[in-house]
N, C-alpha and C positions, 0 to 999 in steps of 0.2 A: 649541452646544458638544458635545453628545452625538454628533452626526453627524460633527463634525470629529475627535473622539477615535476613532470607529470607522474613519474613513478612514485616520487615522494608524496604527491597529492593523493594518489590511489592508496598508498600504504596507510597514510594518516586517516583517510576517509574509511578505510577498512576497519581501523580501530573504533572510529566513531559509530559505524554501522553494525558493529558486532552484536550489541543487544537486539537490534532490529532483526538480525539474521535469525536469532532464536525464535522471535515472534513469527517471522515469516515461515520458519520451518514447521511450526505447529499448525498455523492457519492454512498455509499453502498445501501442506500434506492433507489436511482435513478436506480442503476443497477438492483436491485430486481424487481422494477416496470417495467422496460424496458423488462426484461426477461419474466416476466409474460404476458406482452402485446403480446409476440410472441407465447404464448400458453404453456409456461413451468411453472410448479408449483413452489412454494416456496422451495420445496425439492431440486430442481435443483440449485436454488440460493445458498442454503446451501452447496451442494456438490461442486459447483464451487468455492465458497469462501474458503472452506477447502483445496481443492486440487490444484487449479490454483493460487489463492491468488495474482492476479495481476490485479489491477483495469482496466488499459487500455487494457490489454490482454483479460479480461472478456468482456468488452464492444465490442471489435472486435469479440470475439467468438459469441456474440449474432447475429451479422450480418452474420457471416459465417454459423451459424446453420440455420438461416432463409433462406439463399440463397441455401442451400444444401451443405452438408459436403464434402470438398475436402481435403484430408490429406496434399498434397503438398502445396496448397494455405494456409492452416491453419498453417503449419510449417513456411513458409516464412513470413507470416504476423505477427505471434507471435514473430519471431526473430527480425523483423524490429521494431515493436512497443516497445518491451522490451529490445532492445540491450543495453540500458543505464545501465541495471542491471549488465552487464559484468564489466563495469568500477566501479560500486559500489563495486562489489565483489573483484576486484583487489586491490582497495584501502584499503580493510579490511582484506586482507590475513594474515598479521602479527598479527593483533589484535585477529583474530579468532583462531589462533593456540593454545591459552591457554584454549579454551573451550572444548577440548576433543571431545567426541562423540556429544556433543551439537552443535558443529560447523556446522554440516550438517543442523540442524534446523535453525541456525543463517543465513546460506547462503540462505536457502529457504525463510526465512521470511524477507529478505532484500528489503523491498518496499521503495518507495520514502520517505514516512513519517518516517519510522524506520531509514533509512539511515541518514536523516537530523538530527534526534535526537541523534543517536550514534556519529555523527561527532561533534555536537555542545554541547551536554549535558555532564557534568562531574559528575561522581558518587559522591554523598554526603559523607562527612567525616564519617568514621566508617562503610561504606557499601562496600562490595567486588565488584569491577568493573564487574566481571563475572555475579554475581547474579543480579546486577542492569541492565546490558545490556540485559540479558536473559529475565528479567521481562518486559522490554520495548517491546521486540520482541513478547512475548507471549500476552501481553495486546493488542498491536496493531492488532494482528491476531484475537483475540477474539472479538474486536470491529467490525472488518470487517465482520466476520462470522455472528454476531448478526444483524448488519445493513443490510446486503444483504438479509438475511432471512426475516427480518422485512419488507423490501421493497417488497419482493415477496408476503407476506401476505397482505400488504396494497394495492398492485396492484390488488389483487383478491377481496378484500373487498370494495375498492373504485376505480372502473374503471374510469380512467381519461386519457386524451390525453397525450401521452409521446413524442410528437413532440418537438424536441430540447432539450430533457432531457439529452442526451449524452454530451452536452456542459459542464456539471459539471466537467468532467475530465480536460478540458482546463482551467477552472477557478481554479481548485485545483493546477495545475502546476504554474499558475501565482502567487498564494498565496505563494507557496513554494519558488519560485524565489525571491519574495519580502522579505521574511523572511531571506533568505540567504544573500541577498544584504545588508540588514541592519546590519547583524551580522559580515560580513567579510569586512576587510579593502581593500582587493584587489578585484576590480570589473571586472578585465580582463576576468576571465572565463565566467561570466554572459554575458558580452558584446560579447565575441566570440560565445557563444551559440545563442544569439539573432541574431547576424550577419549571422551565419550559417543557422538559420531558415528562415531568410528573403531571403537569396540567394537560398535556396532550394525551397521556395515558388515561 
């Protein structure tokens, strides 16, 4: 029974993460191709997808590696680019308490797409919330690993110009914003974020 429930959780999570898979496919492949264009093999795309698992952070890392590694600059840039994950984590503290040791992986895997799904998606009837949420997190991570590695392989097999390819991250954030805008009745947080971005610009 336990295994059947886990299988059902994975299948239902697969349906929920299907749109995210498409986004990961484009962004992850773009990252892999960009990394390969800087002289790094698909193996490094795989390693970065497994260990860093932060799309915007990985794109920044490509530039940092190409310019010559500086630990202080890398730390500062990574913190600035991924600071939003701090707020994602804070909003999930209570929810993750029930996950036991798995909460550490849930914290690590809290990307933009996973956070959006965990906030908006409700576990189907008869499926444990913990199994459902964990399945979403694992599937999203597997999509990202596969797509980044595939991009590295394609970048090697089909050498093309990667100029402007890093814009896919901006496009992805716009899509996430629009989805949240449509689902939420209160548009104030989105408007505040947009206003803050314009002022910073």
